[in-house]
N, C-alpha and C positions, 0 to 999 in steps of 0.2 A: 521427572522424566517427561510427563505430559506437558508441563509448562514449556520445556525446551523443545519438545517436538512441535508445539504450536509455533514457536519462533522459527524453527526450520521450515515448516510449511508456509508460514507467512513470507519468509524470504524467497521461497520457491514459487510464490504466486498462487499457492493453493489456499486461498483465503477462507473458503467455506470450511475446509478441513481444519484450518487453524482455529476458526471460531468454535468448532465443536470441541476441540481440545481445551480451549480456554474455558468454555462453559463447564466442562467436566472438572477442571481444576478448581474453579470458583465454587462449585458445589461441594467439593470434598476436601478443601485445603485446611479446614479447621483453624483458620486464622493465623497460620504460620507464615511469617514474612518471607522466609527463604523460598516458599512456593508461590505465595500471592504476588510478590513484587514482579517477578518476570512475567507472570500471566497478565497482570494489570498493565504493565508496560506495553506488552504486545497488543492487548485489547485497545489501548489508547492509540497506538501507532496504526493499527488496522483501521480504526475509525477515521483517523486523519487521512489515510491514503484513499479510502472509499468515499470520503466526504460525508460520513455518518454524523448525526447529531451527537452532542455531548461527548466529544473526544477528551475533554479536559478532566472529567470526573475520575476515570480510572488512573490517569497520570498523577492527579493530585493525591489520590489514595496511595499510590506507589511512593510518592515523595514523603508522605506522612509516615509510612511504614519504615522507610529508609532512615528516618531520624534526621536531626539537625546537622550531623557530620557523617554523611553516607560514605561508604567505601567507594573507591574510584570507579569500579565497574558500574555500579548503580548510578552514580553521579554523571559519568560520561555518557552512558546510554540515554538517560533522560535528556541531557543537553543536545545530543544528536537528533533525537525525536523532535524537540522543541525547534531546532534549527530547520528541520524539514518543514514543519508547520509554517514557520515564518517565510521560508522560500516560496511556498505555494501561494502566498499573498504578496509576493514581491517586496517583503520587508527585510532588506539586506542588513540594515543597521541592527535589527533584532537578531538576525543570524549570528552576527559577530558578538553581540552581548551574551547570547546564550552559550556560544561555543568557547570563547576565549578563556574563561576561568577553568573549564574542564581541560582544555588543551594545554594550558600551562602546567596543570597537575600531571597529566598523563605524559608530558614530555620528559618528566624526571623518572619515568619507569618504563621497563620493557614491555610494551603492549602494542605490537605492530598493528593489529586490526583497529583498535579504538583510536590510537594516535592517527592512523591513516584516515579513518572516517571523519574525525574532527578537522584534520588538516585539509581534507578535500573541501569541506564546507567553507573554511576560511579562504582557501584558494579561489573558490568560485566567487566569493565576496570581495576579492582583491584585498584581503587583509593578511596575507601570508607573504612575507618578503623573500624567503628562500625555501628551496625544496628540502624538507626535513629528511633525515636519515632514519632507518629503522622502522619503516612503515610497510604495511602489507602491499603486495604487488599491484593489484588493480589501482589502488590509490596512487602509488608511486608512478605508475605509467601515466595516469591522467595528469598529475601535477607536473610531470616532466615534459608534457606535450604529446605523449604517445597515446592520445585518447582512443584511436581506433583499436590499439592493442588492449586498452583497458575495457572497451566495450566487448571485445571478443573474450576477454578473461571472465567478465561477469556472465556472459552467455555460457561459457564452458562450466562455470560454477552453478549454473541453473538459477541465476538471480535476475529475472527479466526486468524488474522495476529499476534496479541499479543500472542495468544495461541501457534502458531507455533514458534515464537521467543523463548519462554520458553522451549518448547519441544526440539527444535533444539540445543539450547545452553547448556542445562543441562542434557538432556536425553541420553540414550544409543542408539544403532543402531535401535531398533524398534521404539523408539520415534522420532528419527531423520528422519526415513523413513515416519512416519506419518506427521511430519512437512513439509517434502518435498512435499507430496501430497497436503497439504493445500496451500502452496505457489504456486504450479503449478495450482491448481484450481482457485486461485485468479488472476492469471496472474502476480504474483509478481516476475518478471524475475530476478532482481538483488538479491533478497533474496534467490531465488532458486539456483542461481550460487554460492552465498556466502556459503550456506549450503553444496552444493556439494563439494566445496573446503575443508570445515571443515571435512566432512566425509572422504574424501580421505586422508587428513592429519592424521586422526586417524586410518588409515589402513583398513577402511571398503571397502570390495570388492563389485563389481557389482552395483556401484552407477550409476543410469541412467545419460546418457550424454546429455540429452535434445532432441532437434528436430531430428526426423527421416529423412532419405534421401529424402522422398517425400516432407517433409516440406522445406528442404533446397533447393529443386529444384523449389519450388513455387516462382514466381516473387516477391512476397511481404513477403515470409516466413510464409504464412498461413498454418495451418494444414488442413487436408482434411475436418474435421468437420467445421472449421472456414470458409473455402471456400464454403461449402454447405450453411452455414448460411448467408454468404454474398450474395449468389445467391437468397435466399429467401427474404432477405432485399431488393434486387434490384427489386424483383417481387412485393414489396409493403406490405409484411407481417410484422406485429409487433411481438414483442418478445413472447407474449402469443400464438399467432397463430403458430409461428415457433416451440415453445415447443411442441405443440400438434402434429405438422407434424412429428417431429423427435422423439417423445415419450421420452422427457426429461423434467426436471423441468424448469419453467421460470427463476429461479435463475441461472441455468446452462447456459441458453441462454444469460442472462445478462453478465455473466463472459466472454463468447465467444465474444460477441459484444464489450466489453471493450478491449479485446485483439486485435480484428480486427482494431479498431480505432487506437490503439497504433502502430500496424505494418504498417498500411497504412499512418501513420503520419498525421492524420486528427483529428479534434476536434468535429465533429458532425456526426450523422447518415446520414444526407443529403450528406455531402462530401464523405462519404464512398460509398454511392450508385452511386455518380458521377464517382468515380474511377472505380467501377465495370462496369459501362456502357462504359467507355472509354477503359477498358482493359478486354475484354471478357475472356481472358485466366486466369483471376484471380479467376474465380468461377468454382465450380464443382456442377452438378445437385444433389439435395438431394436424388434422386432415386439410386445413385451409392453406397449407404450404408454408 
């Protein structure tokens, strides 16, 4: 249950909470593949979306545990994750290579969600000739050209990353700028950079270039707000208390903490606090604004 709650939180953009669930699973799974595989898959996927180092290791472990002839759910999910990683570096040939074998398998079985996800990747890569039947609604909307409805459907489902993918891929400049804000809020650095490249290639001017000079000067690349939050974490405050102190929502603090862990290259809150104590220059007092 923890492994699948981690997946739910991951899809809802609550990446720090997802990380905590994954950590608990990996500590107590006792080597059982039925529990380890979904946790490892989500961990690898989370690292891909945040741009964390070593995203491949947990995915390779999940493949090894799944065996040489994995069941379709495991095979298809890993293919979709690999496709997303390829998309983030504009390798569309690899997207097709990763997805096509799984899509051919899933097309013979009634699995609307997985079939739809794989079909959407092939559609974006111009490798799908016809709109398939029997796929989940958001994917069917996108493939049939109703991408605005697809984006609204993802928003209603509480899946901001998928909403941003659709807006960024199919929309014009206003939608792409909205997608950019979503990716930035999530801490989805690779997707943010991929969308910036796409917008510039379409001749859009004034595309934000990312970190400001103050962020670039920080020893760990933290923004001023992230450094303030790290200071409060070091002082023992939990996310809800930090949110009250800074007059922001707890979810906003969750996103900032997730980004802090990524930039410090640590896997837990405790490790981040240790870094802050060892490097006083890494924090800014919250009273500085």
